[in-house]
PDB file of the backbone (N, CA, C, O) and the ligand in Angstrom, with CONECT records:
HET     CU  A 101       1
ATOM      1  N   MET A   1      77.866 153.721 131.869  1.00  0.00           N
ATOM      2  CA  MET A   1      76.629 154.145 132.560  1.00  0.00           C
ATOM      3  C   MET A   1      75.805 155.250 131.862  1.00  0.00           C
ATOM      4  O   MET A   1      76.373 156.310 131.598  1.00  0.00           O
ATOM      5  N   ALA A   2      74.701 155.100 131.594  1.00  0.00           N
ATOM      6  CA  ALA A   2      73.958 156.064 130.842  1.00  0.00           C
ATOM      7  C   ALA A   2      72.927 156.632 132.046  1.00  0.00           C
ATOM      8  O   ALA A   2      71.728 156.351 132.023  1.00  0.00           O
ATOM      9  N   THR A   3      73.462 157.367 132.980  1.00  0.00           N
ATOM     10  CA  THR A   3      72.560 157.847 133.933  1.00  0.00           C
ATOM     11  C   THR A   3      71.299 158.790 133.572  1.00  0.00           C
ATOM     12  O   THR A   3      71.518 159.894 133.075  1.00  0.00           O
ATOM     13  N   GLN A   4      70.257 158.448 133.769  1.00  0.00           N
ATOM     14  CA  GLN A   4      69.001 159.459 133.622  1.00  0.00           C
ATOM     15  C   GLN A   4      68.480 159.766 134.894  1.00  0.00           C
ATOM     16  O   GLN A   4      68.889 159.315 135.965  1.00  0.00           O
ATOM     17  N   THR A   5      67.369 160.717 134.680  1.00  0.00           N
ATOM     18  CA  THR A   5      66.564 161.002 136.010  1.00  0.00           C
ATOM     19  C   THR A   5      65.134 161.121 135.443  1.00  0.00           C
ATOM     20  O   THR A   5      64.721 161.732 134.458  1.00  0.00           O
ATOM     21  N   VAL A   6      64.423 160.260 136.468  1.00  0.00           N
ATOM     22  CA  VAL A   6      62.832 160.348 136.065  1.00  0.00           C
ATOM     23  C   VAL A   6      62.127 160.952 137.295  1.00  0.00           C
ATOM     24  O   VAL A   6      62.339 160.517 138.427  1.00  0.00           O
ATOM     25  N   ASN A   7      61.308 161.936 137.047  1.00  0.00           N
ATOM     26  CA  ASN A   7      60.447 162.263 138.108  1.00  0.00           C
ATOM     27  C   ASN A   7      59.029 161.761 137.960  1.00  0.00           C
ATOM     28  O   ASN A   7      58.276 162.018 137.020  1.00  0.00           O
ATOM     29  N   MET A   8      58.754 160.974 139.064  1.00  0.00           N
ATOM     30  CA  MET A   8      57.359 160.369 138.812  1.00  0.00           C
ATOM     31  C   MET A   8      56.497 160.817 139.979  1.00  0.00           C
ATOM     32  O   MET A   8      57.015 161.085 141.063  1.00  0.00           O
ATOM     33  N   LEU A   9      55.111 160.907 139.760  1.00  0.00           N
ATOM     34  CA  LEU A   9      54.047 161.102 140.742  1.00  0.00           C
ATOM     35  C   LEU A   9      53.814 159.904 141.704  1.00  0.00           C
ATOM     36  O   LEU A   9      53.716 158.784 141.203  1.00  0.00           O
ATOM     37  N   VAL A  10      53.732 160.036 142.838  1.00  0.00           N
ATOM     38  CA  VAL A  10      53.559 158.885 143.750  1.00  0.00           C
ATOM     39  C   VAL A  10      52.298 159.460 144.590  1.00  0.00           C
ATOM     40  O   VAL A  10      52.491 160.435 145.316  1.00  0.00           O
ATOM     41  N   ARG A  11      51.106 158.917 144.513  1.00  0.00           N
ATOM     42  CA  ARG A  11      49.939 159.307 145.240  1.00  0.00           C
ATOM     43  C   ARG A  11      49.753 158.382 146.307  1.00  0.00           C
ATOM     44  O   ARG A  11      49.971 157.195 146.061  1.00  0.00           O
ATOM     45  N   GLY A  12      49.341 158.759 147.589  1.00  0.00           N
ATOM     46  CA  GLY A  12      49.080 158.035 148.685  1.00  0.00           C
ATOM     47  C   GLY A  12      50.020 158.115 149.806  1.00  0.00           C
ATOM     48  O   GLY A  12      49.782 157.458 150.820  1.00  0.00           O
ATOM     49  N   MET A  13      51.087 158.868 149.726  1.00  0.00           N
ATOM     50  CA  MET A  13      52.076 159.122 150.761  1.00  0.00           C
ATOM     51  C   MET A  13      51.338 160.043 151.652  1.00  0.00           C
ATOM     52  O   MET A  13      50.689 160.994 151.215  1.00  0.00           O
ATOM     53  N   THR A  14      51.459 159.715 153.064  1.00  0.00           N
ATOM     54  CA  THR A  14      50.698 160.620 154.075  1.00  0.00           C
ATOM     55  C   THR A  14      51.832 161.083 155.024  1.00  0.00           C
ATOM     56  O   THR A  14      51.620 162.130 155.635  1.00  0.00           O
ATOM     57  N   CYS A  15      52.879 160.514 155.206  1.00  0.00           N
ATOM     58  CA  CYS A  15      53.773 160.867 156.264  1.00  0.00           C
ATOM     59  C   CYS A  15      55.234 160.601 156.009  1.00  0.00           C
ATOM     60  O   CYS A  15      55.496 159.947 155.000  1.00  0.00           O
ATOM     61  N   GLY A  16      56.215 161.008 156.769  1.00  0.00           N
ATOM     62  CA  GLY A  16      57.378 160.808 156.705  1.00  0.00           C
ATOM     63  C   GLY A  16      57.903 159.219 156.386  1.00  0.00           C
ATOM     64  O   GLY A  16      58.825 158.943 155.619  1.00  0.00           O
ATOM     65  N   GLY A  17      57.175 158.344 157.082  1.00  0.00           N
ATOM     66  CA  GLY A  17      57.301 157.040 157.116  1.00  0.00           C
ATOM     67  C   GLY A  17      57.142 156.579 155.503  1.00  0.00           C
ATOM     68  O   GLY A  17      57.968 155.881 154.915  1.00  0.00           O
ATOM     69  N   CYS A  18      55.981 157.086 154.949  1.00  0.00           N
ATOM     70  CA  CYS A  18      55.726 156.536 153.554  1.00  0.00           C
ATOM     71  C   CYS A  18      56.674 157.106 152.680  1.00  0.00           C
ATOM     72  O   CYS A  18      56.938 156.427 151.688  1.00  0.00           O
ATOM     73  N   ALA A  19      57.279 158.242 152.814  1.00  0.00           N
ATOM     74  CA  ALA A  19      58.408 158.775 151.959  1.00  0.00           C
ATOM     75  C   ALA A  19      59.608 157.863 151.975  1.00  0.00           C
ATOM     76  O   ALA A  19      60.109 157.514 150.906  1.00  0.00           O
ATOM     77  N   ARG A  20      60.173 157.393 153.316  1.00  0.00           N
ATOM     78  CA  ARG A  20      61.094 156.595 153.636  1.00  0.00           C
ATOM     79  C   ARG A  20      61.006 155.232 152.955  1.00  0.00           C
ATOM     80  O   ARG A  20      61.959 154.698 152.388  1.00  0.00           O
ATOM     81  N   THR A  21      59.910 154.769 153.049  1.00  0.00           N
ATOM     82  CA  THR A  21      59.384 153.444 152.466  1.00  0.00           C
ATOM     83  C   THR A  21      59.591 153.396 151.126  1.00  0.00           C
ATOM     84  O   THR A  21      60.126 152.393 150.653  1.00  0.00           O
ATOM     85  N   VAL A  22      59.196 154.490 150.282  1.00  0.00           N
ATOM     86  CA  VAL A  22      59.237 154.661 148.831  1.00  0.00           C
ATOM     87  C   VAL A  22      60.707 154.851 148.522  1.00  0.00           C
ATOM     88  O   VAL A  22      61.198 154.317 147.528  1.00  0.00           O
ATOM     89  N   GLU A  23      61.420 155.596 149.348  1.00  0.00           N
ATOM     90  CA  GLU A  23      62.834 155.863 149.091  1.00  0.00           C
ATOM     91  C   GLU A  23      63.584 154.631 149.113  1.00  0.00           C
ATOM     92  O   GLU A  23      64.291 154.300 148.161  1.00  0.00           O
ATOM     93  N   LYS A  24      63.449 153.871 150.260  1.00  0.00           N
ATOM     94  CA  LYS A  24      64.291 152.517 150.405  1.00  0.00           C
ATOM     95  C   LYS A  24      63.910 151.601 149.317  1.00  0.00           C
ATOM     96  O   LYS A  24      64.792 150.953 148.754  1.00  0.00           O
ATOM     97  N   LYS A  25      62.708 151.492 148.981  1.00  0.00           N
ATOM     98  CA  LYS A  25      62.238 150.509 147.961  1.00  0.00           C
ATOM     99  C   LYS A  25      63.039 150.889 146.545  1.00  0.00           C
ATOM    100  O   LYS A  25      63.621 150.061 145.844  1.00  0.00           O
ATOM    101  N   LEU A  26      62.961 152.062 146.324  1.00  0.00           N
ATOM    102  CA  LEU A  26      63.484 152.500 145.036  1.00  0.00           C
ATOM    103  C   LEU A  26      65.237 152.329 145.080  1.00  0.00           C
ATOM    104  O   LEU A  26      65.827 151.899 144.089  1.00  0.00           O
ATOM    105  N   LEU A  27      65.845 152.649 146.122  1.00  0.00           N
ATOM    106  CA  LEU A  27      67.192 152.516 146.442  1.00  0.00           C
ATOM    107  C   LEU A  27      67.775 151.132 146.320  1.00  0.00           C
ATOM    108  O   LEU A  27      68.900 150.823 145.928  1.00  0.00           O
ATOM    109  N   ALA A  28      66.693 150.283 146.774  1.00  0.00           N
ATOM    110  CA  ALA A  28      67.010 148.786 146.695  1.00  0.00           C
ATOM    111  C   ALA A  28      66.892 148.089 145.361  1.00  0.00           C
ATOM    112  O   ALA A  28      67.294 146.931 145.245  1.00  0.00           O
ATOM    113  N   THR A  29      66.344 148.763 144.325  1.00  0.00           N
ATOM    114  CA  THR A  29      66.237 148.315 142.957  1.00  0.00           C
ATOM    115  C   THR A  29      67.384 148.488 142.335  1.00  0.00           C
ATOM    116  O   THR A  29      67.901 149.601 142.241  1.00  0.00           O
ATOM    117  N   PRO A  30      67.958 147.308 141.795  1.00  0.00           N
ATOM    118  CA  PRO A  30      69.231 147.439 140.947  1.00  0.00           C
ATOM    119  C   PRO A  30      69.236 148.633 139.774  1.00  0.00           C
ATOM    120  O   PRO A  30      68.321 148.781 138.965  1.00  0.00           O
ATOM    121  N   GLY A  31      70.432 149.447 139.839  1.00  0.00           N
ATOM    122  CA  GLY A  31      70.545 150.307 138.584  1.00  0.00           C
ATOM    123  C   GLY A  31      70.296 151.748 139.300  1.00  0.00           C
ATOM    124  O   GLY A  31      70.891 152.761 138.934  1.00  0.00           O
ATOM    125  N   VAL A  32      69.413 151.727 140.292  1.00  0.00           N
ATOM    126  CA  VAL A  32      69.092 152.960 141.010  1.00  0.00           C
ATOM    127  C   VAL A  32      70.223 153.730 141.892  1.00  0.00           C
ATOM    128  O   VAL A  32      70.719 153.145 142.855  1.00  0.00           O
ATOM    129  N   SER A  33      70.586 154.927 141.581  1.00  0.00           N
ATOM    130  CA  SER A  33      71.833 155.541 142.471  1.00  0.00           C
ATOM    131  C   SER A  33      71.500 156.751 143.185  1.00  0.00           C
ATOM    132  O   SER A  33      72.258 157.273 144.002  1.00  0.00           O
ATOM    133  N   LYS A  34      70.309 157.211 142.857  1.00  0.00           N
ATOM    134  CA  LYS A  34      69.836 158.445 143.774  1.00  0.00           C
ATOM    135  C   LYS A  34      68.392 158.570 143.915  1.00  0.00           C
ATOM    136  O   LYS A  34      67.707 158.461 142.899  1.00  0.00           O
ATOM    137  N   VAL A  35      67.841 158.784 145.042  1.00  0.00           N
ATOM    138  CA  VAL A  35      66.211 159.099 145.103  1.00  0.00           C
ATOM    139  C   VAL A  35      66.167 160.138 146.023  1.00  0.00           C
ATOM    140  O   VAL A  35      66.775 160.180 147.092  1.00  0.00           O
ATOM    141  N   THR A  36      65.260 161.154 145.459  1.00  0.00           N
ATOM    142  CA  THR A  36      64.813 162.164 146.294  1.00  0.00           C
ATOM    143  C   THR A  36      63.195 162.065 146.351  1.00  0.00           C
ATOM    144  O   THR A  36      62.559 161.977 145.301  1.00  0.00           O
ATOM    145  N   VAL A  37      62.574 162.082 147.568  1.00  0.00           N
ATOM    146  CA  VAL A  37      61.132 161.833 147.556  1.00  0.00           C
ATOM    147  C   VAL A  37      60.593 163.219 148.145  1.00  0.00           C
ATOM    148  O   VAL A  37      61.058 163.746 149.156  1.00  0.00           O
ATOM    149  N   ASP A  38      59.569 163.727 147.389  1.00  0.00           N
ATOM    150  CA  ASP A  38      58.910 165.016 147.711  1.00  0.00           C
ATOM    151  C   ASP A  38      57.637 164.622 148.328  1.00  0.00           C
ATOM    152  O   ASP A  38      56.663 164.483 147.589  1.00  0.00           O
ATOM    153  N   LEU A  39      57.511 164.401 149.744  1.00  0.00           N
ATOM    154  CA  LEU A  39      56.333 164.276 150.411  1.00  0.00           C
ATOM    155  C   LEU A  39      55.118 165.127 150.040  1.00  0.00           C
ATOM    156  O   LEU A  39      53.999 164.711 149.737  1.00  0.00           O
ATOM    157  N   ASP A  40      55.552 166.439 150.122  1.00  0.00           N
ATOM    158  CA  ASP A  40      54.457 167.400 149.891  1.00  0.00           C
ATOM    159  C   ASP A  40      53.906 167.503 148.530  1.00  0.00           C
ATOM    160  O   ASP A  40      52.732 167.718 148.230  1.00  0.00           O
ATOM    161  N   GLY A  41      54.868 167.329 147.781  1.00  0.00           N
ATOM    162  CA  GLY A  41      54.458 167.427 146.263  1.00  0.00           C
ATOM    163  C   GLY A  41      53.931 165.979 145.824  1.00  0.00           C
ATOM    164  O   GLY A  41      53.226 165.893 144.818  1.00  0.00           O
ATOM    165  N   GLY A  42      54.195 165.080 146.411  1.00  0.00           N
ATOM    166  CA  GLY A  42      53.753 163.665 145.845  1.00  0.00           C
ATOM    167  C   GLY A  42      54.363 163.126 144.753  1.00  0.00           C
ATOM    168  O   GLY A  42      53.763 162.559 143.839  1.00  0.00           O
ATOM    169  N   SER A  43      55.811 163.325 144.842  1.00  0.00           N
ATOM    170  CA  SER A  43      56.667 162.752 143.699  1.00  0.00           C
ATOM    171  C   SER A  43      57.787 162.292 144.235  1.00  0.00           C
ATOM    172  O   SER A  43      58.104 162.505 145.406  1.00  0.00           O
ATOM    173  N   ALA A  44      58.590 161.505 143.268  1.00  0.00           N
ATOM    174  CA  ALA A  44      59.824 161.129 143.683  1.00  0.00           C
ATOM    175  C   ALA A  44      60.700 161.179 142.330  1.00  0.00           C
ATOM    176  O   ALA A  44      60.331 160.768 141.230  1.00  0.00           O
ATOM    177  N   SER A  45      61.920 161.761 142.641  1.00  0.00           N
ATOM    178  CA  SER A  45      62.978 161.870 141.607  1.00  0.00           C
ATOM    179  C   SER A  45      63.906 160.734 141.854  1.00  0.00           C
ATOM    180  O   SER A  45      64.288 160.392 142.973  1.00  0.00           O
ATOM    181  N   VAL A  46      64.267 160.128 140.638  1.00  0.00           N
ATOM    182  CA  VAL A  46      65.026 159.081 140.559  1.00  0.00           C
ATOM    183  C   VAL A  46      66.280 159.010 139.760  1.00  0.00           C
ATOM    184  O   VAL A  46      66.020 159.089 138.559  1.00  0.00           O
ATOM    185  N   GLU A  47      67.450 158.896 139.993  1.00  0.00           N
ATOM    186  CA  GLU A  47      68.390 158.760 139.201  1.00  0.00           C
ATOM    187  C   GLU A  47      68.825 157.218 138.876  1.00  0.00           C
ATOM    188  O   GLU A  47      69.160 156.480 139.802  1.00  0.00           O
ATOM    189  N   TYR A  48      68.809 156.842 137.760  1.00  0.00           N
ATOM    190  CA  TYR A  48      69.100 155.351 137.326  1.00  0.00           C
ATOM    191  C   TYR A  48      70.011 155.203 136.143  1.00  0.00           C
ATOM    192  O   TYR A  48      70.315 156.154 135.424  1.00  0.00           O
ATOM    193  N   ASP A  49      70.461 153.899 135.957  1.00  0.00           N
ATOM    194  CA  ASP A  49      71.161 153.587 134.959  1.00  0.00           C
ATOM    195  C   ASP A  49      70.259 153.198 133.885  1.00  0.00           C
ATOM    196  O   ASP A  49      69.579 152.201 134.129  1.00  0.00           O
ATOM    197  N   ALA A  50      70.090 153.778 132.704  1.00  0.00           N
ATOM    198  CA  ALA A  50      69.294 153.323 131.815  1.00  0.00           C
ATOM    199  C   ALA A  50      69.595 151.942 131.072  1.00  0.00           C
ATOM    200  O   ALA A  50      68.787 151.422 130.302  1.00  0.00           O
ATOM    201  N   ALA A  51      70.784 151.428 131.370  1.00  0.00           N
ATOM    202  CA  ALA A  51      71.179 150.046 130.520  1.00  0.00           C
ATOM    203  C   ALA A  51      70.744 149.010 131.690  1.00  0.00           C
ATOM    204  O   ALA A  51      70.724 147.801 131.459  1.00  0.00           O
ATOM    205  N   THR A  52      70.375 149.578 133.041  1.00  0.00           N
ATOM    206  CA  THR A  52      69.975 148.422 133.869  1.00  0.00           C
ATOM    207  C   THR A  52      68.600 148.334 134.149  1.00  0.00           C
ATOM    208  O   THR A  52      68.077 147.220 134.150  1.00  0.00           O
ATOM    209  N   VAL A  53      67.792 149.559 134.436  1.00  0.00           N
ATOM    210  CA  VAL A  53      66.515 149.477 134.802  1.00  0.00           C
ATOM    211  C   VAL A  53      65.672 150.627 133.992  1.00  0.00           C
ATOM    212  O   VAL A  53      66.171 151.638 133.498  1.00  0.00           O
ATOM    213  N   GLN A  54      64.482 150.307 133.967  1.00  0.00           N
ATOM    214  CA  GLN A  54      63.633 151.338 133.218  1.00  0.00           C
ATOM    215  C   GLN A  54      62.568 151.883 134.065  1.00  0.00           C
ATOM    216  O   GLN A  54      62.189 151.234 135.040  1.00  0.00           O
ATOM    217  N   PRO A  55      62.025 153.081 133.761  1.00  0.00           N
ATOM    218  CA  PRO A  55      60.975 153.818 134.531  1.00  0.00           C
ATOM    219  C   PRO A  55      59.860 152.902 134.823  1.00  0.00           C
ATOM    220  O   PRO A  55      59.313 153.023 135.919  1.00  0.00           O
ATOM    221  N   ASP A  56      59.421 151.949 133.952  1.00  0.00           N
ATOM    222  CA  ASP A  56      58.008 151.281 134.106  1.00  0.00           C
ATOM    223  C   ASP A  56      58.382 150.353 135.424  1.00  0.00           C
ATOM    224  O   ASP A  56      57.561 150.153 136.319  1.00  0.00           O
ATOM    225  N   LEU A  57      59.704 149.817 135.434  1.00  0.00           N
ATOM    226  CA  LEU A  57      60.100 149.025 136.621  1.00  0.00           C
ATOM    227  C   LEU A  57      59.968 149.589 137.848  1.00  0.00           C
ATOM    228  O   LEU A  57      59.434 149.022 138.801  1.00  0.00           O
ATOM    229  N   LEU A  58      60.552 150.962 137.870  1.00  0.00           N
ATOM    230  CA  LEU A  58      60.657 151.819 139.049  1.00  0.00           C
ATOM    231  C   LEU A  58      59.080 152.111 139.515  1.00  0.00           C
ATOM    232  O   LEU A  58      58.682 152.024 140.677  1.00  0.00           O
ATOM    233  N   ALA A  59      58.378 152.426 138.516  1.00  0.00           N
ATOM    234  CA  ALA A  59      56.873 152.667 139.094  1.00  0.00           C
ATOM    235  C   ALA A  59      56.290 151.389 139.504  1.00  0.00           C
ATOM    236  O   ALA A  59      55.535 151.444 140.475  1.00  0.00           O
ATOM    237  N   ASN A  60      56.462 150.393 139.026  1.00  0.00           N
ATOM    238  CA  ASN A  60      55.916 149.074 139.395  1.00  0.00           C
ATOM    239  C   ASN A  60      56.417 148.755 140.967  1.00  0.00           C
ATOM    240  O   ASN A  60      55.712 148.362 141.896  1.00  0.00           O
ATOM    241  N   ALA A  61      57.603 148.997 140.970  1.00  0.00           N
ATOM    242  CA  ALA A  61      58.134 148.782 142.487  1.00  0.00           C
ATOM    243  C   ALA A  61      57.489 149.596 143.662  1.00  0.00           C
ATOM    244  O   ALA A  61      57.244 149.169 144.791  1.00  0.00           O
ATOM    245  N   VAL A  62      57.261 150.870 143.162  1.00  0.00           N
ATOM    246  CA  VAL A  62      56.344 151.661 144.215  1.00  0.00           C
ATOM    247  C   VAL A  62      55.062 151.163 144.272  1.00  0.00           C
ATOM    248  O   VAL A  62      54.515 151.040 145.369  1.00  0.00           O
ATOM    249  N   ARG A  63      54.444 150.827 143.145  1.00  0.00           N
ATOM    250  CA  ARG A  63      52.894 150.314 143.303  1.00  0.00           C
ATOM    251  C   ARG A  63      52.818 149.126 144.060  1.00  0.00           C
ATOM    252  O   ARG A  63      51.781 148.939 144.696  1.00  0.00           O
ATOM    253  N   GLN A  64      53.882 148.139 144.122  1.00  0.00           N
ATOM    254  CA  GLN A  64      53.871 147.067 144.966  1.00  0.00           C
ATOM    255  C   GLN A  64      53.662 147.296 146.473  1.00  0.00           C
ATOM    256  O   GLN A  64      53.148 146.531 147.290  1.00  0.00           O
ATOM    257  N   LEU A  65      54.210 148.605 146.667  1.00  0.00           N
ATOM    258  CA  LEU A  65      54.011 149.110 148.205  1.00  0.00           C
ATOM    259  C   LEU A  65      52.534 149.561 148.634  1.00  0.00           C
ATOM    260  O   LEU A  65      52.157 149.711 149.797  1.00  0.00           O
ATOM    261  N   GLY A  66      51.763 149.749 147.469  1.00  0.00           N
ATOM    262  CA  GLY A  66      50.665 150.162 147.744  1.00  0.00           C
ATOM    263  C   GLY A  66      50.101 151.561 147.453  1.00  0.00           C
ATOM    264  O   GLY A  66      48.982 151.978 147.754  1.00  0.00           O
ATOM    265  N   TYR A  67      51.231 152.304 146.716  1.00  0.00           N
ATOM    266  CA  TYR A  67      51.140 153.652 146.489  1.00  0.00           C
ATOM    267  C   TYR A  67      50.556 153.747 144.795  1.00  0.00           C
ATOM    268  O   TYR A  67      50.818 152.893 143.949  1.00  0.00           O
ATOM    269  N   GLU A  68      49.854 154.788 144.590  1.00  0.00           N
ATOM    270  CA  GLU A  68      49.521 154.873 143.234  1.00  0.00           C
ATOM    271  C   GLU A  68      50.411 155.819 142.439  1.00  0.00           C
ATOM    272  O   GLU A  68      50.711 156.954 142.810  1.00  0.00           O
ATOM    273  N   VAL A  69      50.819 155.214 141.259  1.00  0.00           N
ATOM    274  CA  VAL A  69      51.877 155.864 140.370  1.00  0.00           C
ATOM    275  C   VAL A  69      51.140 156.067 139.086  1.00  0.00           C
ATOM    276  O   VAL A  69      51.094 155.105 138.319  1.00  0.00           O
ATOM    277  N   PRO A  70      50.540 157.217 138.736  1.00  0.00           N
ATOM    278  CA  PRO A  70      49.862 157.415 137.373  1.00  0.00           C
ATOM    279  C   PRO A  70      50.620 157.042 136.227  1.00  0.00           C
ATOM    280  O   PRO A  70      51.764 157.495 136.271  1.00  0.00           O
ATOM    281  N   ALA A  71      50.364 156.379 135.235  1.00  0.00           N
ATOM    282  CA  ALA A  71      51.070 156.088 134.155  1.00  0.00           C
ATOM    283  C   ALA A  71      51.497 157.397 133.193  1.00  0.00           C
ATOM    284  O   ALA A  71      52.154 157.221 132.168  1.00  0.00           O
TER     285      ALA A  71
HETATM  286 CU    CU A 101      52.917 157.077 156.216  1.00  0.00          CU2+
END
């Protein structure tokens, strides 16, 4: 396991429900071990196994929910 952490901006979260939705989606992504969503700051910190998943895929998973993740 090569655990890495990425902090990505997530725009469009307006309430705790949004934060939980983003958190659940990321945690459901294979290779992700820990997710911390900062609702006020509009970001998510994700610990992941670099051998399993890449930041691009994590960003796309959040985009699928309708939130904006700047590249
Ligand atoms: Cu919401």
